[in-house]
VMD Tcl script that draws the C-alpha trace (Angstrom):
set ca {
  {-25.32 28.89 -2.83}
  {-22.90 28.91 0.05}
  {-24.22 27.29 2.73}
  {-25.38 29.90 5.52}
  {-24.69 28.76 8.99}
  {-27.56 27.90 11.45}
  {-25.92 29.34 14.98}
  {-24.24 32.85 15.91}
  {-22.86 33.42 19.49}
  {-21.87 36.92 20.27}
  {-20.84 38.52 23.62}
  {-24.70 40.07 22.83}
  {-26.73 37.36 21.38}
  {-27.35 33.93 21.03}
  {-29.00 32.88 17.92}
  {-30.32 29.82 16.26}
  {-31.96 29.08 13.37}
  {-34.24 25.87 11.54}
  {-35.47 25.24 8.30}
  {-37.86 22.51 7.07}
  {-39.50 21.54 3.95}
  {-42.50 20.79 5.80}
  {-44.47 17.34 4.87}
  {-46.25 18.64 1.10}
  {-43.88 20.74 -0.58}
  {-41.36 19.61 -2.88}
  {-38.65 22.28 -2.43}
  {-37.94 24.32 0.65}
  {-38.17 28.44 -0.72}
  {-37.45 29.58 2.83}
  {-34.18 31.36 3.87}
  {-32.32 32.82 6.96}
  {-29.48 35.06 7.05}
  {-26.99 35.56 10.14}
  {-24.31 37.83 10.43}
  {-22.21 39.56 13.02}
  {-19.89 42.42 12.62}
  {-16.75 43.13 14.58}
  {-18.15 46.14 16.52}
  {-20.62 43.75 17.80}
  {-23.55 44.92 15.67}
  {-25.74 41.61 14.49}
  {-28.42 41.36 11.93}
  {-30.23 38.24 10.74}
  {-33.15 38.03 8.19}
  {-35.50 35.57 7.05}
  {-37.47 35.38 3.68}
  {-40.25 33.51 1.88}
  {-39.93 32.75 -1.63}
  {-43.23 33.06 -4.10}
  {-44.29 31.69 -7.28}
  {-43.53 28.29 -7.57}
  {-40.41 26.58 -8.57}
  {-38.08 27.64 -9.38}
  {-39.23 31.34 -9.42}
  {-39.45 31.46 -5.46}
  {-36.18 29.68 -5.04}
  {-34.21 32.34 -7.02}
  {-36.40 35.27 -5.64}
  {-35.36 34.27 -1.80}
  {-31.59 33.37 -3.06}
  {-31.19 36.71 -4.63}
  {-32.27 38.63 -1.61}
  {-30.00 36.36 0.63}
  {-27.15 37.42 -1.66}
  {-27.87 41.07 -1.58}
  {-27.74 40.22 2.49}
  {-24.34 39.05 2.45}
  {-22.87 42.26 0.76}
  {-24.60 44.87 3.23}
  {-22.68 46.80 5.20}
  {-23.07 48.54 8.35}
  {-25.71 51.41 8.82}
  {-25.31 55.03 9.48}
  {-26.02 55.62 13.02}
  {-29.61 57.51 13.63}
  {-30.33 56.38 9.89}
  {-31.26 52.93 10.58}
  {-34.93 52.78 9.85}
  {-34.71 54.95 6.45}
  {-31.83 52.67 5.33}
  {-33.49 49.69 6.18}
  {-36.81 50.73 4.17}
  {-34.32 52.14 1.29}
  {-32.67 48.33 1.38}
  {-36.14 46.72 1.28}
  {-36.78 48.89 -1.75}
  {-33.86 48.49 -3.59}
  {-34.35 44.54 -3.18}
  {-38.03 44.61 -4.25}
  {-36.81 46.32 -7.59}
  {-34.00 43.35 -8.01}
  {-36.65 40.97 -7.69}
  {-38.68 42.63 -9.90}
  {-36.22 42.66 -12.55}
  {-35.40 39.51 -12.32}
  {-39.24 38.50 -12.72}
  {-39.49 40.73 -16.03}
  {-36.48 39.67 -17.70}
  {-37.83 35.91 -17.90}
  {-41.25 34.63 -18.80}
  {-41.11 31.47 -16.74}
  {-40.65 33.55 -13.53}
  {-44.17 34.36 -13.23}
  {-45.28 35.75 -9.67}
  {-41.76 35.62 -8.68}
  {-41.50 37.47 -5.11}
  {-40.42 36.93 -1.11}
  {-41.71 38.09 1.55}
  {-38.62 39.65 3.78}
  {-38.10 40.18 8.35}
  {-34.77 42.05 8.63}
  {-33.74 42.69 12.37}
  {-30.34 44.47 12.93}
  {-29.78 45.13 16.87}
  {-27.14 47.46 17.62}
  {-26.25 49.53 20.68}
  {-29.30 47.82 22.72}
  {-31.78 48.67 19.78}
  {-33.50 46.33 17.55}
  {-34.43 48.06 13.84}
  {-36.43 46.17 11.80}
  {-37.63 46.31 8.12}
  {-40.77 43.98 7.08}
  {-42.64 43.14 3.87}
  {-45.18 40.60 3.08}
  {-46.37 38.24 5.86}
  {-43.51 36.64 7.44}
  {-43.51 37.90 11.40}
  {-41.46 39.27 13.96}
  {-42.34 38.65 17.95}
  {-40.85 39.62 21.21}
  {-40.97 37.07 24.00}
  {-40.26 39.97 27.08}
  {-40.75 38.92 30.85}
  {-42.36 35.44 29.61}
  {-45.00 37.08 27.43}
  {-45.42 37.16 23.83}
  {-45.93 40.29 21.76}
  {-46.24 40.45 17.51}
  {-44.06 43.16 16.62}
  {-45.04 43.40 12.93}
  {-48.41 43.05 10.98}
  {-48.87 41.02 7.82}
  {-49.67 43.08 4.68}
  {-52.00 41.16 3.43}
  {-55.49 41.51 1.93}
  {-57.25 41.11 5.08}
  {-55.56 43.73 6.51}
  {-56.57 46.29 4.23}
  {-60.42 45.04 4.30}
  {-60.31 45.59 7.96}
  {-58.90 48.93 7.71}
  {-61.54 49.64 5.32}
  {-64.33 48.28 7.56}
  {-65.40 45.31 4.87}
  {-65.09 42.64 7.06}
  {-64.89 42.13 11.20}
  {-61.73 41.28 12.97}
  {-63.89 38.15 13.67}
  {-64.52 37.31 9.94}
  {-60.89 38.16 9.67}
  {-59.30 35.47 11.67}
  {-60.82 32.83 8.38}
  {-61.12 35.13 5.56}
  {-59.24 34.04 2.74}
  {-57.87 37.33 2.30}
  {-55.89 36.60 5.42}
  {-53.67 34.29 2.90}
  {-53.60 36.97 -0.07}
  {-50.45 39.34 0.16}
  {-50.63 42.74 -0.83}
  {-47.08 43.58 -0.48}
  {-43.90 41.50 -1.46}
  {-40.29 42.04 -2.67}
  {-40.93 42.20 -6.52}
  {-44.53 43.46 -6.38}
  {-42.68 46.70 -8.04}
  {-44.36 48.75 -5.49}
  {-43.01 47.76 -2.30}
  {-43.92 50.11 0.77}
  {-41.66 48.48 3.73}
  {-42.97 48.95 7.24}
  {-40.04 49.45 9.68}
  {-39.44 50.55 13.14}
  {-37.27 50.10 16.29}
  {-37.08 49.44 20.05}
  {-34.96 49.06 22.97}
  {-33.71 45.79 24.46}
  {-33.32 44.01 27.76}
  {-31.37 41.19 28.74}
  {-33.42 38.33 28.16}
  {-35.61 39.13 25.53}
  {-35.76 36.74 23.04}
  {-36.55 37.38 19.33}
  {-38.39 35.02 17.07}
  {-38.33 35.58 13.17}
  {-40.86 32.93 11.69}
  {-41.98 32.29 8.10}
  {-46.00 31.33 7.87}
  {-45.50 27.84 7.47}
  {-44.55 28.36 11.31}
  {-47.00 30.69 12.87}
  {-50.08 29.82 10.75}
  {-49.74 26.33 11.96}
  {-49.14 26.70 15.42}
  {-51.13 29.33 17.56}
  {-49.91 32.55 19.87}
  {-50.57 30.82 23.01}
  {-48.70 27.96 22.10}
  {-45.47 29.56 20.44}
  {-45.37 31.14 23.72}
  {-45.44 28.27 25.91}
  {-42.46 26.84 23.75}
  {-40.89 30.02 23.60}
  {-40.75 30.00 27.42}
  {-40.46 26.04 27.81}
  {-36.47 25.83 26.83}
  {-33.21 27.30 27.69}
  {-31.16 26.45 24.58}
  {-31.69 28.61 21.86}
  {-31.04 25.32 19.73}
  {-33.84 23.21 21.07}
  {-36.05 26.09 21.35}
  {-36.47 26.72 17.49}
  {-36.41 22.87 16.97}
  {-39.58 22.71 19.06}
  {-41.23 25.38 17.30}
  {-40.17 23.52 13.98}
  {-41.46 20.24 14.99}
  {-44.81 22.06 16.67}
  {-45.64 23.08 13.00}
  {-44.73 19.81 11.52}
  {-46.88 17.61 14.03}
  {-49.90 20.22 12.99}
  {-49.20 19.14 9.34}
  {-46.26 20.98 7.94}
  {-47.98 21.60 4.72}
  {-45.79 24.42 4.38}
  {-42.27 25.47 4.45}
  {-41.11 25.99 8.20}
  {-38.86 28.50 9.40}
  {-37.92 30.00 12.44}
  {-35.00 32.23 13.86}
  {-34.91 32.60 17.63}
  {-32.34 35.68 18.97}
  {-31.78 35.63 22.71}
  {-30.34 39.10 24.31}
  {-27.40 37.89 26.44}
  {-26.20 41.60 27.12}
  {-27.64 44.20 25.29}
  {-24.85 46.45 25.78}
  {-26.74 49.84 25.70}
  {-24.24 52.78 24.91}
  {-23.43 54.99 27.62}
  {-25.66 57.85 26.41}
  {-28.84 56.92 24.98}
  {-31.61 59.54 23.28}
  {-33.78 56.64 21.52}
  {-37.32 55.58 22.50}
  {-37.48 52.92 25.24}
  {-39.09 49.55 25.09}
  {-42.09 48.69 23.41}
  {-42.78 51.97 22.04}
  {-42.50 51.74 18.19}
  {-46.38 50.75 18.10}
  {-49.06 49.24 19.80}
  {-49.79 45.93 18.63}
}
mol new
graphics top color blue
foreach p $ca { graphics top sphere $p radius 0.5 }
foreach p [lrange $ca 0 end-1] q [lrange $ca 1 end] { graphics top cylinder $p $q radius 0.2 }
display resetview
């Protein structure tokens, strides 16, 4: 595949990405993607391939190739269009799996953030995560689509049990599963906001409190993302590790804006 740049700077954002194979895995099935459009719109994504070698690599590459062809989203329809995009990608990966008996279990997670007119629109499938650091406090925006989340909602396990329950490692949604139900929403951005996109090799290795300290401890996006990856490696690095940091320099709010404000998408 064509090499994806790991830095992107515009007048609105400063983005740095870092990916590491870890200390145990033989291949890196994580991918990231960064892109800016002429009108100032920016989007970034991470995917975490599933299904072993070569299935996870192929699933991740299929998604990145599709993202490289993505065009602008119609104003006012961003969330619907992002959800539809995830459903289409689900079918693409599913078709590739069904066409090759060696691709059993093939799939991938997806976190995609589309930054436009001072707002961040996101779509999420699987257990990769989107966080927002605002006023030095870290907020988890997405919720893992795992069996533990389902069991918790059904009252089968308690919140304390969920922290160590085997089901927190079992996804019930991913691209390629054939019944993808993406979650999507949006929120208003302010200058100085930091977005973190991470695969589970990062956030499962580095506790939220440590993530918050590291995100607050560096001024450079490059230094920040490298510090996060190093922390995951220091914790054992048992999975592929990928993070993308987006720093808002100037959200460029439109003159009139009728969208929802702040962290109003969901109470996490």
